[in-house]
N, C-alpha and C positions, 0 to 999 in steps of 0.2 A: 504495499500498499506505499503510494509516495507522501511524502512529506511526512510518514506514520511515526514519532521519536523514539521508540521502540529499535526504529532502525538508523539515528539520528548516528551520526559521531563524534561520541560521547565519552569521557574517559570514566569509565566506571568504577575505578578500583578505590574501594573504601579502606580506610589501613584499620587494622583490628582494634585500636584506639575509637576507628572512629566510631564506629561499630555498638560499641561496648556506650560513648558516651550517646549514641541516637538512644538505643536500649533502657538506659536511666532515666532520659526522659519519657519515655512512653512508658516505666513503671512509673514515673510521677501521675502522669494521668491515671495510671490504676489504682494508685493511691486513692487520685480524687473520686473517682468513682465507687470506692470503698466508703470513704466520707458521705457522700450518699445515698446508699444502702445497695450502691448496685454491688456483683460479682466485678471482684478486681482485676478485669483483661483493662489491655490500652494500647494503641498502635497511637501509631504518626507515619502521615509520609514527607518523606524527603526527596525534595529535589535533584536527581544523580549530577544534575551538570554544574550548580548554584551550594546545593548541600545547604539548602536553605529547608528548615519546616513551614510545608505552606500546608497540613493539614492535622489535626489529630482528633481521637476518638476515642471515647469510652462507654462502654456498654451502658445502654440506656434499656433493659430488657424488663425492668421493674417498673421504672417509675413510667413508663408508656404502654404497658403491658401490653407489648408485641417482642412476641420470642424471634424476629429476625432484626432486630435491633442490636447486634454486636459491632461491635466497638471496628470493626474492616467496615463496615455496610456505615457505620454512621461517619466514617471517615471522608470515607471515599463520595458520597451524599455530596458531603460539604465540599468537598475540591471539584464535583462534577457540578457543581451547580457555582462555586464562588471560578471559575478558571475553567472549565471545558475538560473532554474525554482527553486531548492531549494532554494535557496537564498531565493524566494521570499517571499518563503510558510514559514517562517519561521521571516515573519517580521510584525509590526502591521502600518498600512499608516494613516498618519494625512493631513487632507486635507480639505481647508478654506471652502471649500461647498461642500454639499449632493451630492456624486456621481451623474451623470446622468443615465438615464436608461443604457445607451450604457454600459459607464463605468462600473457602477458596474456588468453589466454581466460579463466583460473581468475580472473584481478580482473574480467573482465566475471561469474563467475559466481557470485561475491561480491557483487559489488555494489562493489565499490572508488573513490569517483566520478573520483577523483583522480591520477593522476602523474606526474610530475616527472623523469627524467633524467639521466644526464651527456649519456656519449658516446651514439654513434646504432651498430646493430647493426644492419651492411649485408647480411649475408648470411640472418639470419631474424627478424628483428626484426617483431616482432609490435603496434609501434605506429607504423608508416609506411615505417618500412627496408624490408619486403616487403611484409606486409600491413598493414591499416590494420583491426586487430579491434577497437580503441576505440570506432572508424563505426559497428559492428555494433547497429543496433535491432531489436528482435520484440517486440512486445505481444502476441504472443499465444501464452495458454495463460496459467495461472496461476504464478505461484511457487511452487519445490519446495523442501523445508527447503534449506541447504547442503550438506551431506552425501553428500545422495540426488543433486545437481547434479554434482557430481564425484565420482559415481560409488562412491557409498556400496550398503550391502546393497541397500535400495529405488529402487533406480535405474530398472530396468524398469518399474516399477510409477508411478514419482515422474511430475508431467505435467512439460511440457516448462517453466525458469523464462524470464520473461520477462528481455530484457536490453537495456537503456535507455543502455550505452555508454560510458567516463566520460571526460574532458578530458586532457587528455596531452602534453605540450610535454619538449623536452629540450634539449640546451645548456647546463646548469650546470655549470661547473666539468669538462666534457668533455675538454680535455686532460688535466688531472692523471687521473682515471679509464684514460685511454689508457694515460699514460704508466706507468699501477701494471701495466695489464697486458704493457705491454711492458716493464715490466723482468722479471716474470716468465717469459713464455716464453721471455727469454735467458739465461735458467739451465736453461729449457728445464722443461716440467710434469713432473715423478716419475710418473704414472700413468701416462702418455700410451706409443704404444711409441713401440718405439725411431726407428722409420722419418719420427711424428710429432712427437718429444719438442720439435724445435728447428722448426716448417714457420715460415715468416716471420706476423706477428700478423694481417695481411690475412684470412687464410686459418681462425683462432683466435679469435676475438673471437665471432662467433655465436656460437660453441659454448661461451662461456661459460655 
């Protein structure tokens, strides 16, 4: 696709110290989510050319009563509205927990080229935890507008978007990400049913 930010001649090399610094920012977003009674998972989108943080997102499922409002979708929605699809395609996404299958699929459709996560998601992870959504490539079909690809009003008539896959790796400050989740579930998710409020972390991480 001509003009696609994913094909631009950009120096994509981030130093390890950059990854740690940006993940700390994502952890700060996650802490803010916990203060609001949300499961503490946070993410940021970083422009690969300028190293600027262009969007932040925290889990918003409890406040919104919408199970799809994971931090990745909150952040990408904000950037899509602010700067458009090409901006998203020029970013690296840092998230404290491995994206779930739903979010990994959305990142595929949006064309996010790179994802770095903290803790693995052993139950619902879409970047190697359960499925490797990031490795799916499908050159068949022409690309549709982002809104149609994600289920917009004209999605039934839209061509199937081409899937390029995206690079993904984890383990950056993963222990700190898990620590936040442990602290949250030790107190109990105030929006969970009573019988599920204090379930062990292993059962809860995937639902973040």
